[in-house]
C-alpha positions in Angstrom: 35.7 149.6 154.0 37.8 152.4 152.6 40.4 152.2 149.8 42.8 155.2 149.5 44.7 155.1 146.2 47.7 157.4 147.1 48.6 155.3 150.2 50.7 153.4 147.7 53.1 155.2 145.3 52.0 154.7 141.8 51.7 156.7 138.5 48.2 157.8 139.8 50.1 160.4 142.0 51.2 162.2 138.9 47.6 162.6 137.7 46.5 163.7 141.2 49.3 166.3 141.4 48.3 167.8 138.0 44.7 168.0 139.2 45.8 170.0 142.3 48.3 172.2 140.5 46.8 175.7 140.2 48.6 176.3 136.9 48.2 173.0 135.1 44.5 172.8 136.1 43.7 175.9 133.9 44.0 173.5 130.9 40.4 172.3 131.1 40.9 169.4 128.7 43.8 168.1 130.8 41.9 168.6 134.0 39.0 166.5 132.7 41.3 163.9 131.3 43.2 163.5 134.6 39.9 162.9 136.4 39.1 160.4 133.7 42.4 158.6 134.3 41.9 158.4 138.0 38.4 157.0 137.4 39.9 154.3 135.3 42.4 153.4 137.9 39.8 153.2 140.7 37.5 151.2 138.4 40.4 148.7 138.0 41.0 148.5 141.7 37.2 148.1 142.5 36.9 145.4 139.8 39.0 143.1 142.0 36.1 142.9 144.5 33.5 141.7 142.0 32.3 138.2 141.4 33.8 136.4 138.3 32.8 133.5 136.1 34.8 131.4 133.7 34.3 131.5 129.9 35.9 129.9 127.0 37.2 132.1 124.2 38.0 130.7 120.7 41.3 132.0 119.5 42.8 131.4 116.0 44.8 128.5 117.6 42.6 127.1 120.3 40.5 127.7 123.4 41.5 130.1 126.1 39.9 129.9 129.6 39.3 133.4 131.1 37.5 134.6 134.2 35.3 137.7 133.4 33.1 139.7 135.8 29.7 138.2 136.5 28.5 141.5 137.8 27.7 144.6 135.7 27.5 147.5 138.1 25.4 150.6 137.4 27.5 153.7 137.3 26.0 156.8 138.9 27.1 160.4 139.2 25.9 163.7 140.6 25.9 166.4 137.9 28.0 168.3 136.9 31.4 168.0 138.4 31.5 164.2 138.5 31.1 163.7 134.7 34.8 163.3 133.7 35.4 161.0 136.7 32.3 159.0 135.8 33.6 158.7 132.2 36.7 157.0 133.5 34.6 154.3 135.2 32.6 154.0 132.0 35.7 153.4 130.0 36.4 150.2 132.0 32.8 149.1 132.8 31.9 149.7 129.2 28.7 147.7 129.2 27.3 149.2 132.3 24.2 151.3 132.5 24.4 154.8 134.1 22.4 156.9 136.5 22.4 160.7 136.7 21.3 162.8 139.7 21.1 166.5 140.2 21.3 167.9 143.7 21.8 171.4 145.1 22.1 173.4 148.3 18.8 174.9 149.4 19.7 177.8 151.7 17.4 178.4 154.7 17.2 181.4 157.0 20.3 182.2 158.9 22.6 180.8 156.2 21.9 177.1 157.0 21.3 174.8 154.1 19.8 171.5 153.2 20.5 169.3 150.2 17.7 169.2 147.7 17.7 166.2 145.3 16.2 167.7 142.3 16.1 165.0 139.6 17.0 161.3 139.2 17.4 159.5 135.9 18.3 155.9 136.5 17.8 152.3 135.4 16.1 149.9 137.8 18.6 149.5 140.7 16.8 146.6 142.4 19.4 143.9 143.1 22.1 145.9 141.4 25.6 147.0 142.4 25.8 150.8 142.3 29.0 152.8 142.0 28.3 156.5 142.7 31.0 158.7 141.4 31.6 162.3 142.6 34.9 164.1 142.2 34.9 165.8 145.7 33.6 164.3 148.9 33.5 167.4 151.1 30.9 167.5 153.8 29.3 164.3 152.5 25.8 165.7 152.8 25.0 165.6 149.0 26.2 162.0 148.6 24.3 160.8 151.7 21.1 162.6 150.6 21.4 161.1 147.1 22.1 157.6 148.4 19.3 157.7 150.9 16.9 158.8 148.1 18.0 156.0 145.9 17.8 153.4 148.7 14.3 154.5 149.5 13.3 153.7 146.0 15.4 150.6 145.2 16.7 147.5 147.0 20.4 148.1 146.1 22.5 145.0 146.4 25.9 146.8 147.0 26.8 150.4 147.3 30.2 151.8 146.3 31.1 155.5 146.6 34.1 156.8 144.6 35.7 160.2 144.8 39.0 161.8 143.7 39.5 163.8 147.0 37.7 163.3 150.2 37.7 165.2 153.5 38.0 163.4 156.8 34.7 165.1 157.8 33.0 163.8 154.7 34.2 160.3 155.2 33.0 160.3 158.8 29.6 161.6 157.7 29.3 158.8 155.0 30.4 156.1 157.5 27.9 157.3 160.1 24.9 157.4 157.7 25.8 154.7 155.1 27.7 152.1 157.2 27.5 149.4 154.5 28.9 151.6 151.7 32.4 150.9 150.4 34.5 154.0 149.8 37.1 154.4 147.0 39.1 157.6 147.1 42.4 158.8 145.5 43.4 161.1 148.5 42.1 162.3 151.9 42.6 165.9 153.1 42.0 166.9 156.7 40.8 170.5 156.4 37.6 172.1 155.1 36.6 175.8 154.8 33.4 177.2 156.3 31.9 177.0 152.7 32.7 173.2 152.6 35.7 173.5 150.2 38.3 170.8 150.9 41.8 172.1 151.9 44.2 171.8 150.1 41.8 170.1 147.8 41.9 171.5 144.2 39.3 174.2 144.0 35.8 174.0 142.4 36.0 170.9 140.2 32.9 171.7 138.2 34.1 175.2 137.3 37.6 173.9 136.4 36.2 171.2 134.2 33.3 173.1 132.5 33.7 176.9 133.2 32.5 179.1 136.0 28.8 179.0 136.7 26.7 182.2 137.3 
């Protein structure tokens, strides 16, 4: 299952356009906030798939019957680029616990690389719904490596992967390796550079949000 937000014309396209715009994205605060807004929108869309239960709410004038989510998903992100996007999900799933993962490319001889999952800080994921947020789904190797590491440690009930921009290559890689994962993306781009940057994409999301790394 894959949900692509910009297949329907909504106000989300404005936030996505500003994220991509080479001039507007130089405003770091605005860049982070636009990621956050898109996270909020995807959180809303994803919430439609959760289980709900009825409750009674006492108002000043009577009783209101309301269905609220029975599930409280755990929100995960891969540091550092995904933090603003993750915050958008936190704004809506505001009682959820969070998981944080660090992963990096370990370059081997000849220029080939493997993904090294360096650190995982997470609540118990047994029987939980996990929403893993990462701004860019490029090759998909980092996301697949992280998910497999988590699934080796925990019996995850349901896995959702959320990204702002995904490549067709990355989507194919996730589908081949995580066939039960549900994908939530704002846009899909067809090209990718030899260094695994999505084209047209938006550039390096981590650097744009937090400054260039050395």
